[in-house]
C-alpha positions, 0 to 999 in steps of 0.5 A, a space after each residue: 516473615 521470611 515463609 511470605 517472603 519467599 512465596 513473594 518471591 516464588 509468586 514473582 519468578 513465576 510471573 516472570 517464567 509464564 512471560 518468558 513463556 509467552 515471548 517463546 510461544 510466539 517467536 514466530 508470529 508475525 507484528 508479535 511484541 514481547 513483554 518484560 515483567 518488571 518487578 518492586 520491592 514490598 517494604 511495610 511502613 514502619 514508626 518513626 525513627 524505624 526505617 535503620 532496622 526494619 527489612 523488606 516483605 518480599 517483591 511483586 510483579 509492577 507490570 508486564 512491558 511491551 516491547 516494541 522494538 523492531 522485529 526482523 523483516 523477511 521477503 515473501 512472493 506475495 504483495 499484499 504482505 507488508 511491513 513497517 520498516 520504523 515508527 507506524 501502526 497499520 490501522 485497521 476495523 474490526 466492525 467495533 471501532 479502530 484498532 491497531 497493528 503491526 502483523 501486515 499479512 493481510 488477504 483478500 476476502 471473498 467480497 474483495 476488502 484486503 483483511 487481517 486474517 482474522 477478518 478486520 478491515 485495513 484502512 486507508 485515505 481514499 483517493 480525492 479524484 484530483 491525484 491525492 489522497 482525502 486524510 481527512 477520512 479512513 475507508 477499507 481497502 476493496 480491490 473491486 471499488 474502482 475498476 477501469 471503465 473503457 474511454 473512448 478516443 477522443 484525440 490522435 496525435 501523430 507525427 510524420 514527414 510528408 514528402 515536397 516533392 510529391 506531385 499532385 494526383 491526376 485521380 480522386 481521392 478514394 480509399 481503395 485506389 492507391 494512385 489517389 493519394 501519397 501517404 496513409 498513417 493507421 492507428 487503432 481507435 475506442 469506442 465508448 464501449 472499448 471497441 476498437 476499430 481500425 482508424 486510417 488518416 490518407 493523405 493526398 496533395 493537392 496543390 504546391 504545400 497543400 495537402 488533405 488529411 481524409 480520415 476513415 474509421 472501419 471504410 467510414 468517411 469522417 471527412 476531410 481536413 485540409 493542411 498547408 505548410 510553409 515554404 521551409 516546411 512547416 505547419 501553417 493550417 491549421 494554426 493550433 495543428 487541430 483537425 476536427 472530423 467529423 463524428 462517425 456512426 459505428 452502427 454498433 450500438 456506441 456512441 457516435 465516434 468524434 475524432 480530433 488528429 493534432 497533426 502539429 509534429 507534421 512536416 513538409 520536407 524533400 524527404 520521403 514520407 516518414 511516419 512518428 509516433 503516434 498515440 490515442 487517449 482511449 482504452 477498453 475495458 480492463 479487469 484487475 491484475 495486479 497491485 502495486 504498493 509503493 515506501 509510502 503506501 499508495 495502493 496502485 492498482 492494475 488493469 488488464 489494459 494497461 491502465 492503473 489507478 490510485 486506491 488509497 494511500 494506507 493509513 499509518 498510527 502512532 502513540 505518544 506513550 506506546 507502554 500504555 496500548 492496551 492488548 486485543 490479541 492477534 498482534 492488535 493493540 487499542 488505544 487507551 487513555 494512558 496511550 494517548 489519542 492516536 498520531 495518524 499519518 502517512 509512511 515516509 512523512 514525519 515520524 513515521 516509517 517506510 512500508 515494504 511490500 511484498 516482506 513481513 516484520 517477524 517477531 521480536 522475539 524470533 532470537 529465543 536465545 535471548 529469551 533462554 537466558 532470561 528462563 533459566 535467570 528465572 528458574 533459578 529466582 526461583 530455585 532460590 527462593 524454595 531453598 528459603 522456603 525449606 530453610 525456613 521451614 527446617 528451622 521452624 521445625 528445630 525451633 518446635 522441637 526445642 520448645 517442646 522438650 
């Protein structure tokens, strides 16, 4: 009896050492969660009213419980590295189904998909095109999925002050005759192919409180529009401030450039000409330059033309029973009947933690001191049970020797 009991203790201590060894070996594994061996006693069923005199039959390994405590977060210089501070798992797809991980050491594959070191695709909620995200579906995060295409300029907004004291020129307007106009405001505009062009609005006074705005693009006239001001120097015509010019054919294969110039902020005061702010809504084509990921997991791609676009929002998952998750290796887990159905969400919302870009969550067994203490205890347990085996063997030998005399 003592032999089998001690043997069960040795087996239990060996299992404990195996778990501790695995914890220590993964002290530097990103997103690793340690485990703890849990044991239960073995008690033989006895007849009625005999439990008070029955002894136990040893111990057994009841379970290897996963420990999902937060690991230390260390900053890195890689924007694709991510750590979750709080609850939640990254959702990944390895091609056979969805799995979950805390390891945020993501990288770009040859097709510009964001993947784990083992090749599983990071899942995001895709952009819905209206400034939000479609949380009803998951998609692979791909950096080249949305390039910044060229957008032609359609609206130019400019403010300035035209001098009320200016005199009407005796010469008919000509962009090559500086005496035929009193002010000029240059602006860069873009065609449908992203090519840049030099636009200029020339102002020439035609009468008291009346001006003409002449738009030229690369020396090609887009027509003339009239401006009038009241006695206080405020713009009265056009009432909405929009000057709609004739489309310009640039003869370079792009679509005719149709420009509206908003001058609602233009005034006519007694001071000299004073240009103000100038903005326009066109831009050239841009290539991908960098990526930003905020604390809510919103992934924004930045392009060389100073434009940006949201590629998606990183999906997070949590479970009613973390101990029910099935370990897969590579710091990944799969849902099971014991874990319950995944609760999906986004970082910083409800039960989910925040995402920190440019950081990694280390193993929660990185502090090996406690593991070494557990190892010493397991070693002593092993030695104690081995001593029981030795003692029982000595007693059995003594008994056999006595009987044989």
